[in-house]
C-alpha positions as CSV (number, residue, x, y, z in Angstrom):
1,X,0.0,0.0,0.0
2,X,2.8,2.4,0.9
3,X,4.3,2.0,-2.6
4,X,1.1,3.2,-4.4
5,X,1.6,6.2,-6.7
6,X,-1.1,8.5,-8.0
7,X,-1.8,8.0,-11.7
8,X,-2.4,11.7,-12.5
9,X,-0.1,14.7,-11.8
10,X,-2.9,16.6,-10.3
11,X,-3.5,13.9,-7.6
12,X,-1.6,13.5,-4.4
13,X,-1.7,10.4,-2.2
14,X,-0.9,10.0,1.4
15,X,-0.9,6.6,3.2
16,X,-0.8,6.0,6.9
17,X,-1.8,3.3,9.4
18,X,-0.5,-0.1,10.3
19,X,-1.7,-3.7,10.5
20,X,-4.1,-4.1,13.4
21,X,-5.4,-7.6,13.0
22,X,-3.9,-10.7,14.6
23,X,-3.2,-13.6,12.3
24,X,-5.6,-16.5,12.0
25,X,-3.8,-19.0,14.3
26,X,-3.5,-22.7,13.6
27,X,-5.2,-23.7,16.9
28,X,-6.3,-27.3,17.9
29,X,-9.9,-26.3,17.3
30,X,-9.1,-24.9,13.9
31,X,-7.1,-28.0,13.0
32,X,-10.0,-30.3,14.1
33,X,-12.5,-28.3,12.0
34,X,-10.0,-28.4,9.1
35,X,-9.7,-32.2,9.3
36,X,-13.5,-32.4,9.3
37,X,-13.7,-30.2,6.2
38,X,-11.1,-32.3,4.4
39,X,-13.1,-35.5,5.2
40,X,-16.4,-34.0,4.1
41,X,-14.9,-32.4,1.1
42,X,-13.4,-35.7,0.0
43,X,-16.8,-37.3,0.3
44,X,-18.0,-34.6,-2.2
45,X,-15.1,-35.0,-4.5
46,X,-13.4,-31.8,-3.4
47,X,-9.7,-31.8,-2.8
48,X,-9.2,-29.1,-0.2
49,X,-5.7,-27.7,0.3
50,X,-4.5,-25.6,3.2
51,X,-3.1,-22.2,2.3
52,X,-2.0,-18.9,3.7
53,X,-2.6,-15.6,2.0
54,X,-2.1,-12.0,2.9
55,X,-5.0,-9.8,4.0
56,X,-7.4,-10.1,6.8
57,X,-10.9,-11.3,7.5
58,X,-13.2,-11.7,10.5
59,X,-11.7,-15.1,10.8
60,X,-8.6,-13.5,12.2
61,X,-10.8,-12.3,15.1
62,X,-13.2,-15.2,15.5
63,X,-10.4,-17.7,15.6
64,X,-9.4,-16.5,19.1
65,X,-12.8,-17.6,20.4
66,X,-14.1,-20.5,18.3
67,X,-13.1,-23.0,15.6
68,X,-12.7,-21.0,12.4
69,X,-12.1,-21.8,8.7
70,X,-11.5,-19.1,6.2
71,X,-11.8,-19.2,2.4
72,X,-15.0,-21.2,2.2
73,X,-16.5,-18.8,-0.3
74,X,-16.8,-19.0,-4.1
75,X,-14.0,-20.4,-6.2
76,X,-12.7,-18.1,-8.9
77,X,-9.9,-15.7,-9.7
78,X,-9.0,-12.0,-9.7
79,X,-10.3,-10.9,-6.3
80,X,-11.1,-7.2,-6.4
81,X,-9.8,-6.8,-9.9
82,X,-11.4,-6.0,-13.3
83,X,-11.2,-9.7,-14.3
84,X,-12.7,-11.0,-11.0
85,X,-15.0,-14.0,-11.6
86,X,-16.5,-17.0,-9.9
87,X,-16.8,-20.5,-11.2
88,X,-20.6,-21.1,-11.2
89,X,-20.2,-24.9,-11.7
90,X,-18.2,-25.2,-8.4
91,X,-20.9,-23.5,-6.3
92,X,-23.2,-26.5,-5.6
93,X,-20.5,-28.6,-4.1
94,X,-19.1,-25.7,-2.1
95,X,-22.6,-25.0,-0.7
96,X,-22.9,-28.7,0.1
97,X,-19.6,-28.6,2.0
98,X,-20.7,-25.6,4.0
99,X,-24.1,-27.3,4.8
100,X,-22.3,-30.5,5.9
101,X,-19.9,-28.5,8.1
102,X,-22.8,-26.8,9.8
103,X,-24.4,-30.1,10.5
104,X,-21.3,-32.0,11.6
105,X,-19.8,-32.2,15.1
106,X,-16.2,-30.9,15.3
107,X,-14.9,-34.2,16.7
108,X,-13.7,-36.7,14.2
């Protein structure tokens, strides 16, 4: 963000601030929920992979208090860009995974 430059000579840009969110921690509760998601995803033919990305979400906060998974939304590409899109064909299985997670106990 600090490297952003204005695109017009008549525009000035000032950035300030700092990161104020804690990271989403790999807690025992989160790992148990992740294993459940992997198992359920496998039953639906979804190969789920763990990943880490920059940015922040409410998951960074909720993870301190309860089991949390992030990145359960739509599959696609180009987040927040002109070419942003979602893969509509992937939505039914993603919705099924979310429904199964909501109905499943965390314990394996």
